[in-house]
C-alpha positions as CSV (number, residue, x, y, z in Angstrom):
1,M,11.6,-21.0,9.9
2,A,9.7,-18.1,7.9
3,T,6.7,-18.9,6.8
4,A,4.5,-17.1,4.2
5,V,0.8,-16.9,4.7
6,E,-1.7,-16.0,1.8
7,T,-5.7,-15.4,3.5
8,T,-8.4,-14.9,1.1
9,F,-11.3,-13.4,1.8
10,H,-14.5,-13.2,-0.3
11,G,-17.5,-10.7,-0.1
12,I,-15.3,-8.6,2.5
13,T,-14.7,-5.1,1.2
14,L,-11.9,-2.9,1.7
15,T,-13.6,-0.9,4.3
16,E,-14.7,-3.8,6.1
17,Y,-10.8,-5.0,6.4
18,D,-10.1,-1.4,7.2
19,D,-12.2,-2.1,10.7
20,L,-11.0,-5.2,10.8
21,L,-7.7,-3.8,11.0
22,R,-9.2,-1.3,13.5
23,R,-10.4,-4.0,15.6
24,L,-7.2,-5.2,16.0
25,E,-5.8,-2.3,16.6
26,F,-3.2,-2.4,13.8
27,R,-3.0,1.0,11.7
28,P,-2.1,1.1,8.0
29,G,1.7,1.7,7.7
30,G,2.0,1.1,11.5
31,A,3.2,-1.9,14.3
32,S,2.2,-5.8,12.9
33,E,1.3,-8.0,14.7
34,P,4.8,-9.8,16.9
35,G,6.0,-12.3,14.8
36,C,4.4,-11.3,11.9
37,L,7.6,-9.5,9.8
38,F,5.2,-7.8,7.2
39,H,1.8,-7.5,5.7
40,F,0.5,-6.5,2.9
41,A,-3.1,-6.3,1.5
42,T,-4.9,-6.2,-2.6
43,P,-8.4,-6.5,-3.2
44,T,-10.1,-8.9,-5.2
45,E,-12.5,-8.9,-7.7
46,D,-14.7,-10.1,-4.4
47,G,-12.6,-9.0,-1.4
48,F,-9.6,-8.7,-0.5
49,R,-6.6,-10.8,-0.5
50,G,-3.6,-10.5,2.6
51,I,0.0,-11.4,2.4
52,D,2.1,-12.2,5.4
53,V,5.7,-13.5,6.1
54,W,5.7,-15.0,9.4
55,E,8.7,-16.0,11.9
56,S,6.8,-19.5,12.3
57,T,3.6,-20.9,11.6
58,E,3.0,-21.4,15.3
59,A,2.8,-17.7,15.4
60,F,0.9,-17.4,12.7
61,D,-1.2,-20.1,14.6
62,R,-1.7,-17.5,17.4
63,F,-2.3,-14.6,16.4
64,V,-5.6,-16.6,14.7
65,R,-6.6,-18.2,17.6
66,E,-6.0,-15.5,20.6
67,R,-6.6,-12.6,17.9
68,L,-8.3,-13.1,14.3
69,G,-10.5,-15.4,15.1
70,P,-12.5,-13.6,17.8
71,V,-12.8,-10.6,16.2
72,L,-14.0,-12.5,12.7
73,E,-16.3,-13.8,14.6
74,H,-17.5,-11.5,16.1
75,L,-18.2,-9.8,12.8
76,G,-19.5,-12.0,11.4
77,I,-17.0,-12.7,9.2
78,A,-16.4,-16.4,7.9
79,S,-12.9,-17.5,8.3
80,P,-10.4,-17.3,4.6
81,E,-9.2,-19.6,2.5
82,V,-5.3,-20.3,4.3
83,R,-2.4,-21.1,2.2
84,V,1.4,-21.9,3.7
85,T,4.3,-22.3,2.9
86,E,8.0,-22.4,3.6
87,V,10.1,-19.3,3.0
88,H,13.4,-20.2,1.6
89,N,14.0,-16.5,1.8
90,Y,12.8,-12.8,2.2
91,L,14.6,-9.1,2.4
92,I,13.6,-6.3,4.0
93,A,14.3,-3.1,4.7
94,S,17.7,-1.3,6.1
95,P,17.5,1.4,8.0
96,D,21.2,2.1,7.4
97,R,21.8,1.5,3.1
98,R,25.3,3.4,2.9
99,G,27.1,0.9,2.0
100,G,25.3,0.2,-1.1
101,P,25.3,-3.3,-2.8
102,V,28.0,-5.8,-2.5
103,R,29.8,-6.2,-6.0
């Protein structure tokens, strides 16, 4: 079941977020982690918030354990607040929208 994950980082600048992406070998507008259907980040008053939809909670947990957690530890960044919710539905861009919406 798809899972929405909201991660809120306090005391982190968007420049530090960009560095975190680079260290995880991601680039803006590029491919995401296997199992992550999409990701976006927004600034907050004291940091940033990432919003993801993952194929499963297990896929997110694996990413945190194997990739994100070690990089955060190396950079001395505290773990974020995490909120996980079950996704009822999500939509993605279609490479071919010639048919248009069903009426």
